[in-house]
C-alpha positions in Angstrom: 88.7 1.1 -65.7 85.9 0.7 -68.4 87.5 3.3 -70.7 90.3 3.5 -73.2 93.2 5.9 -74.1 92.6 6.1 -77.9 94.7 7.5 -80.7 94.8 7.1 -84.4 97.5 6.1 -86.9 97.2 7.1 -90.5 98.6 4.8 -93.3 98.9 5.5 -97.0 99.5 2.3 -99.0 100.6 0.6 -95.8 103.2 3.3 -94.9 102.6 5.1 -91.6 102.4 8.8 -92.3 100.9 10.4 -89.2 99.7 9.8 -85.6 97.3 11.8 -83.6 97.7 12.6 -79.9 96.2 10.2 -77.3 92.9 11.2 -75.7 93.1 9.8 -72.1 90.3 7.9 -70.4 87.6 8.3 -73.0 85.3 6.1 -75.1 84.1 9.1 -77.1 87.4 10.9 -78.0 87.6 14.2 -79.9 90.9 14.8 -81.6 90.1 17.8 -83.9 93.4 17.4 -85.6 94.0 18.4 -89.2 96.7 16.5 -91.0 97.9 17.6 -94.5 99.7 15.0 -96.6 101.5 15.4 -99.9 100.6 12.2 -101.8 101.7 10.7 -105.1 98.9 10.9 -107.6 98.9 7.1 -108.0 98.3 6.3 -104.3 95.8 3.4 -103.7 94.4 3.6 -100.2 94.2 5.5 -97.0 93.7 3.6 -93.8 93.1 5.0 -90.3 93.7 2.6 -87.3 92.3 3.4 -83.9 94.4 2.1 -81.1 94.3 2.0 -77.3 97.5 3.2 -75.7 98.9 1.0 -72.9 101.7 2.1 -70.5 102.6 -1.6 -70.1 102.9 -4.0 -73.0 101.7 -3.5 -76.6 99.0 -1.1 -77.6 95.7 -2.7 -78.5 94.2 -2.2 -81.9 90.5 -1.3 -81.6 89.6 -1.2 -85.3 90.2 0.5 -88.7 88.6 2.4 -91.5 90.0 1.8 -95.0 89.2 4.1 -98.0 90.4 3.5 -101.5 91.5 6.3 -103.8 88.4 5.6 -105.8 86.1 5.9 -102.8 87.5 9.3 -101.8 87.4 10.6 -105.4 83.9 9.4 -106.0 82.4 12.4 -104.1 83.5 15.6 -105.8 83.3 18.8 -103.8 83.1 21.4 -106.5 84.3 22.0 -110.0 87.7 23.3 -111.2 88.3 26.6 -109.5 91.1 29.1 -109.0 92.3 28.7 -105.4 94.6 31.5 -104.1 97.5 29.9 -102.5 98.8 26.3 -102.1 102.2 24.9 -102.8 104.6 23.0 -100.6 106.5 25.0 -97.9 109.9 25.9 -99.3 108.9 25.5 -102.9 108.8 28.5 -105.2 104.9 28.3 -105.1 104.6 28.5 -101.3 103.9 32.2 -101.1 101.6 34.0 -103.4 101.0 31.6 -106.3 97.5 30.4 -106.9 96.7 26.8 -108.2 94.0 25.1 -110.1 92.4 22.6 -107.7 89.9 19.7 -108.2 88.5 18.8 -104.8 86.8 15.6 -103.7 86.2 14.0 -100.3 84.3 12.2 -97.6 82.8 13.7 -94.4 80.8 11.2 -92.4 80.7 8.6 -89.6 82.3 5.3 -90.7 82.0 2.1 -88.8 85.3 0.6 -87.5 86.2 -2.8 -89.0 88.1 -5.4 -87.0 91.8 -5.8 -87.5 93.4 -9.2 -87.7 97.2 -8.6 -87.6 97.8 -11.8 -89.8 95.6 -10.4 -92.6 97.1 -7.0 -93.0 98.4 -6.6 -96.5 101.8 -5.2 -97.4 104.4 -5.3 -100.2 104.6 -4.7 -103.9 104.7 -6.9 -107.0 106.8 -6.4 -110.2 104.8 -7.0 -113.4 104.9 -6.6 -117.2 101.5 -6.8 -118.9 100.6 -6.8 -122.6 97.1 -6.9 -124.0 96.8 -6.7 -127.8 94.0 -4.5 -129.2 93.1 -6.9 -132.0 94.1 -10.3 -133.4 92.8 -13.8 -133.2 93.2 -15.2 -130.8 93.8 -12.2 -128.5 96.3 -13.4 -125.8 96.9 -11.4 -122.6 100.5 -11.9 -121.6 101.4 -11.5 -117.9 105.0 -11.5 -116.9 105.2 -12.0 -113.2 108.7 -11.0 -112.3 109.0 -10.8 -108.5 107.5 -9.4 -105.3 109.0 -7.7 -102.2 108.3 -7.0 -98.6 105.3 -9.4 -98.4 103.6 -10.0 -95.1 105.0 -12.9 -93.0 102.3 -15.6 -92.6 104.3 -18.6 -91.3 105.7 -19.1 -87.7 109.2 -18.8 -89.3 108.5 -15.2 -90.1 108.4 -15.9 -93.9 105.8 -17.1 -96.4 105.5 -19.5 -99.3 104.2 -17.1 -102.0 102.6 -17.8 -105.3 100.7 -15.5 -107.7 97.3 -16.1 -109.3 96.2 -14.3 -112.5 92.5 -14.1 -113.4 90.6 -12.5 -116.3 87.3 -13.2 -118.1 86.7 -16.5 -116.3 90.3 -17.9 -116.8 92.8 -18.4 -114.0 96.5 -19.4 -114.0 99.0 -19.7 -111.2 102.8 -19.4 -110.8 105.0 -21.9 -108.9 105.3 -21.6 -105.1 108.5 -20.1 -103.8 109.2 -21.5 -100.3 110.2 -19.6 -97.2 110.6 -16.0 -98.5 109.0 -12.6 -98.4 110.9 -11.6 -101.6 109.9 -14.2 -104.2 111.4 -14.2 -107.7 109.1 -16.0 -110.2 110.1 -14.7 -113.6 107.1 -16.6 -115.1 105.0 -15.7 -118.1 101.3 -16.6 -117.9 99.1 -16.2 -121.0 95.3 -15.9 -120.9 93.2 -16.1 -124.1 90.6 -13.3 -124.2 87.1 -13.9 -125.6 86.1 -12.3 -128.9 84.1 -9.1 -129.1 83.9 -6.1 -126.9 85.3 -6.8 -123.4 83.4 -3.9 -121.8 84.6 -3.4 -118.2 86.7 -6.6 -118.0 89.4 -6.5 -115.3 92.7 -8.4 -114.9 93.3 -9.4 -111.3 96.7 -10.4 -110.0 96.6 -11.9 -106.5 99.5 -13.1 -104.2 98.8 -16.0 -101.8 100.8 -17.9 -99.1 100.7 -21.6 -99.8 99.9 -23.8 -96.8 100.2 -27.6 -96.9 97.4 -27.9 -94.2 94.4 -25.7 -94.2 93.5 -22.6 -96.3 96.0 -20.5 -98.2 96.6 -17.1 -96.7 95.9 -14.0 -98.8 98.9 -11.6 -99.3 97.4 -8.9 -101.5 96.2 -8.1 -105.0 96.2 -5.5 -107.7 93.7 -5.0 -110.5 93.9 -3.5 -114.0 91.0 -2.6 -116.3 91.8 -4.2 -119.7 91.2 -0.9 -121.5 94.1 0.6 -119.6 96.6 -2.0 -120.8 96.2 -1.2 -124.5 98.1 -0.6 -126.7 101.6 -0.6 -125.2 103.0 -2.8 -122.4 102.4 -1.9 -118.7 105.5 -2.5 -116.5 106.5 -1.5 -113.0 106.1 -2.1 -109.3 102.6 -2.1 -108.0 101.3 -1.8 -104.4 99.4 -4.8 -103.2 96.0 -4.0 -101.8 93.5 -5.8 -99.5 90.1 -7.0 -100.5 87.5 -4.2 -100.5 86.5 -3.2 -96.9 83.3 -4.8 -95.5 82.8 -2.4 -92.6 79.0 -2.4 -93.0 78.9 -6.1 -92.0 80.0 -5.4 -88.5 77.2 -3.0 -87.6 79.3 -0.5 -85.7 80.0 -3.0 -82.9 83.6 -1.6 -82.5 82.4 2.0 -82.7 82.7 4.5 -85.5 85.1 7.2 -86.6 84.1 10.6 -87.8 86.4 11.6 -90.7 86.6 14.5 -93.0 88.9 13.5 -95.8 89.5 16.1 -98.6 91.6 15.2 -101.7 92.8 18.1 -103.7 94.7 17.7 -106.9 96.6 20.9 -107.7 97.8 22.0 -111.1 100.4 24.7 -110.8 101.0 26.9 -113.9 104.0 29.2 -114.6 103.8 32.4 -112.4 103.0 34.8 -115.3 99.6 33.1 -115.7 98.6 34.5 -112.3 99.8 38.1 -112.7 96.4 39.5 -113.7 94.8 37.9 -110.6 97.6 39.2 -108.4 97.2 42.7 -109.8 93.5 42.6 -109.3 93.8 41.7 -105.7 96.6 44.1 -104.8 95.2 47.1 -106.8 93.3 48.6 -103.8 96.4 48.4 -101.7 98.8 49.8 -104.3 96.4 52.3 -105.7 94.3 53.7 -102.8 91.5 56.1 -103.4 89.0 54.0 -105.3 85.6 53.2 -103.7 86.2 50.2 -101.5 82.9 48.6 -102.5 84.0 48.0 -106.1 87.3 46.3 -105.3 88.1 42.5 -105.7 88.7 42.3 -101.9 85.2 43.8 -101.2 83.6 41.3 -103.6 85.4 38.4 -101.9 83.9 39.5 -98.6 80.4 39.6 -100.1 80.5 36.2 -102.0 82.3 34.1 -99.4 80.2 32.2 -96.8 81.3 31.9 -93.1 82.5 28.3 -93.8 84.8 29.2 -96.6 86.0 32.6 -95.2 88.8 30.8 -93.3 90.2 29.3 -96.5 89.9 32.5 -98.4 91.7 34.5 -95.6 94.5 31.8 -95.4 95.1 32.1 -99.2 95.0 35.9 -99.1 97.5 36.2 -96.3 99.9 33.8 -98.2 99.6 35.8 -101.4 100.1 39.2 -99.8 103.0 37.8 -97.7 104.6 36.7 -101.0 104.1 40.2 -102.3 105.4 41.9 -99.2 102.0 43.5 -98.6 100.5 41.5 -95.7 100.5 44.5 -93.3 98.9 46.9 -95.8 96.3 44.2 -96.6 95.3 44.0 -92.9 95.2 47.8 -92.7 92.8 47.9 -95.7 90.5 45.1 -94.4 90.3 46.4 -90.8 89.7 50.0 -92.0 86.8 48.7 -94.2 85.3 46.8 -91.2 85.7 49.8 -88.9 83.8 51.9 -91.5 80.9 49.4 -91.4 80.8 49.2 -87.6 78.5 51.6 -85.7 78.6 49.9 -82.3 82.2 49.6 -81.1 81.2 46.7 -78.7 80.7 44.5 -81.7 84.0 45.4 -83.4 85.8 42.4 -84.9 83.6 39.9 -83.1 82.2 38.3 -86.3 84.2 35.9 -88.5 84.7 38.6 -91.2 87.5 38.5 -93.8 89.4 41.1 -91.7 89.1 39.0 -88.5 90.1 35.8 -90.2 92.9 37.4 -92.1 94.4 38.9 -88.9 94.0 35.6 -87.1 95.9 33.7 -89.9 98.5 36.4 -90.1 99.3 36.1 -86.4 99.6 32.3 -86.7 102.0 32.5 -89.6 104.1 35.4 -88.3 103.8 34.8 -84.5 103.9 31.1 -83.8 107.6 31.0 -82.6 106.8 34.0 -80.4 103.7 32.3 -79.0 105.8 29.2 -78.1 108.5 31.3 -76.4 105.8 33.2 -74.3 103.5 30.4 -73.3 105.5 27.1 -73.3 107.0 27.4 -69.7 103.6 28.1 -68.1 101.7 25.5 -70.1 104.4 22.9 -69.3 104.1 23.7 -65.6 100.3 23.1 -65.7 100.7 19.8 -67.5 103.4 18.6 -65.1 101.7 19.6 -61.9 98.3 18.1 -62.8 96.6 20.0 -60.0 92.9 19.6 -59.3 91.1 22.8 -60.1 87.3 23.4 -60.1 85.1 26.4 -59.5 81.7 25.0 -60.4 80.0 23.5 -57.3 78.0 21.0 -59.4 81.2 19.6 -60.8 83.3 19.4 -57.7 84.5 16.0 -56.5 85.2 16.7 -52.9 86.6 13.3 -52.2 89.6 14.4 -54.3 90.4 16.6 -51.3 92.0 13.7 -49.6 94.8 13.9 -52.1 95.4 17.5 -50.9 94.8 17.1 -47.2 95.3 14.3 -44.7 92.5 15.7 -42.4 89.7 14.3 -44.5 87.7 15.6 -47.4 87.8 19.3 -48.1 84.7 21.5 -48.1 83.4 23.1 -51.3 84.7 26.5 -50.0 88.2 25.0 -49.5 88.3 23.5 -53.0 87.1 26.8 -54.5 89.7 28.8 -52.5 92.6 26.5 -53.5 91.4 26.4 -57.1 91.3 30.2 -57.2 94.8 30.5 -55.8 96.1 28.0 -58.4 94.4 29.8 -61.3 95.7 33.2 -60.1 99.2 31.7 -59.9 99.0 30.2 -63.4 97.4 33.4 -64.8 100.0 35.6 -63.2 102.8 33.6 -64.9 101.1 33.9 -68.3 100.2 37.6 -68.0 103.7 38.4 -66.8 105.2 36.5 -69.7 103.0 38.3 -72.2 103.6 41.8 -70.8 107.3 41.2 -70.6 107.6 40.0 -74.2 107.0 43.3 -76.0 110.5 43.3 -77.5 110.1 39.7 -78.6 106.8 40.3 -80.4 107.5 40.1 -84.2 107.8 43.5 -85.8 105.2 42.9 -88.5 102.6 42.1 -85.7 103.5 45.3 -83.8 103.3 47.4 -87.0 99.9 45.9 -87.8 98.6 46.6 -84.3 99.9 50.1 -84.3 98.0 50.8 -87.6 94.9 49.2 -86.1 95.1 51.4 -83.0 95.4 54.5 -85.2 92.4 53.5 -87.4 90.3 52.8 -84.3 91.1 56.2 -82.8 90.1 57.8 -86.2 86.8 56.0 -86.4 85.8 56.4 -82.7 87.5 59.7 -81.6 85.1 60.6 -78.7 86.3 60.3 -75.1 83.6 57.8 -74.3 85.1 55.4 -76.8 88.7 55.7 -75.5 88.9 52.0 -74.7 88.2 51.0 -78.3 91.8 51.5 -79.3 92.8 48.9 -76.7 90.2 46.2 -77.0 90.4 46.3 -80.8 94.0 45.0 -80.3 93.3 42.7 -77.3 90.4 41.1 -79.1 92.9 39.7 -81.6 95.9 39.3 -79.4 94.2 37.5 -76.5 90.9 36.1 -77.9 92.3 34.8 -81.2 96.0 34.2 -80.4 96.9 33.5 -76.8 93.6 32.1 -75.4 93.1 29.4 -78.0 96.7 28.2 -77.6 96.1 27.9 -73.8 92.9 26.0 -74.3 94.3 23.5 -76.9 98.1 23.5 -76.7 98.4 20.5 -78.9 96.8 22.3 -81.9 99.4 25.0 -81.6 102.4 22.7 -81.2 102.9 23.6 -77.6 102.5 20.0 -76.5 102.8 16.6 -78.3 99.7 15.2 -76.5 96.2 16.5 -75.7 95.6 17.3 -72.1 94.1 14.6 -69.8 90.6 15.5 -68.5 91.8 17.1 -65.2 94.4 19.3 -67.0 92.0 20.1 -69.7 89.5 21.5 -67.2 92.3 23.7 -65.7 93.1 25.0 -69.2 89.4 25.7 -69.9 88.9 27.7 -66.6 92.2 29.5 -67.2 91.2 30.5 -70.7 87.8 31.8 -69.5 
């Protein structure tokens, strides 16, 4: 058809950790998915594979992007800073405990490199290394114990592995162990180091598959700067890694992948260290009456940019949920914004701290409610796959033959049938929302009740009677239900993104 059905698979040290949804019939897919991973501090590489999903047979691999830990860490994104929030869900730090974070990352287009299934590296090697700090001669002692889960390189589904050790121009090899992916060498190789300072010298341990005919096949490698091996022995299992990526050599022939990778290393301190910060943030809530412009929350509003306000709001909501003060927080922030607003038609339209905090609060508290209300209607739209279009310039009237056996439908007929379908879908959704009042989480209802009262106090005139309603509907519909209808995958309502026809229906329905 001249197109693909692409999706991405994410691997960390050759272990599959995530998969995106498939974008159907596209050579320029947009996923927009955010994946959060909890990684061991010693991870080596992150690899993203782009594949083409096939309904029959095996999926085709289009290409990959590989990033080493060092590559991701090489571009810091800020200095040590106190971040309000963090912590794994279910841990004692999940609600309300700040962390110290060092952030680094990459945000750019990266060319896809070709993937040869026979050259994908996997497995680990068990080593014990000793490098004396002084002595003459200085001898680097490498005990190669065993390896496991190596990639199969021979037709038999096994390999004939041997290990090669290199440092400062010297190279030694172990014996070859035939027909195994779990070799046990138990050999000690000793390399004499040159005198003087070794600078940035590196020990390289490579594993190869021996072939009687042709070139040996590479199975993976691991490197150790010599200064990290002194003074004591280094022993353990080490992940085998591929040779450094050479994506630039392929000139983007396979396409490119836009990635935003952010690596954050968190240091969590005991809770009492954060009490002064917690008290500073909650003070205007617990001790009302002080001028709002002098509070920590007001300062946060002033110093945060539009880009970072989402992060700040997310952390604030977590902290105040942990303190049992999320609803009072929202009341405080919305009251402050109401006080600044002179034109009620612009109320909560900007990405202010109040708007973003309410949005995040609804996602945390109301996601199960959202699923219960919208899932039946959304599933029906996905299953029926009806053709819906209201824009004459985008109508494909030949599609009418699928609807009528009397020939192509006219523009008016397509518009009429589309309107009927949209009204039917919209009726189901509105009925489900209106009939779900008792199912709406109590904290959301309390927050909206307070918001309505504050709006009435700020705009009491009869001509502003509707402000009390659209102040709530602006959040409940524009920032809660409508985005979920537009992109169900991002709210967990569907496992896959909508195909183009269904996506167009969802877009028109949202509008």
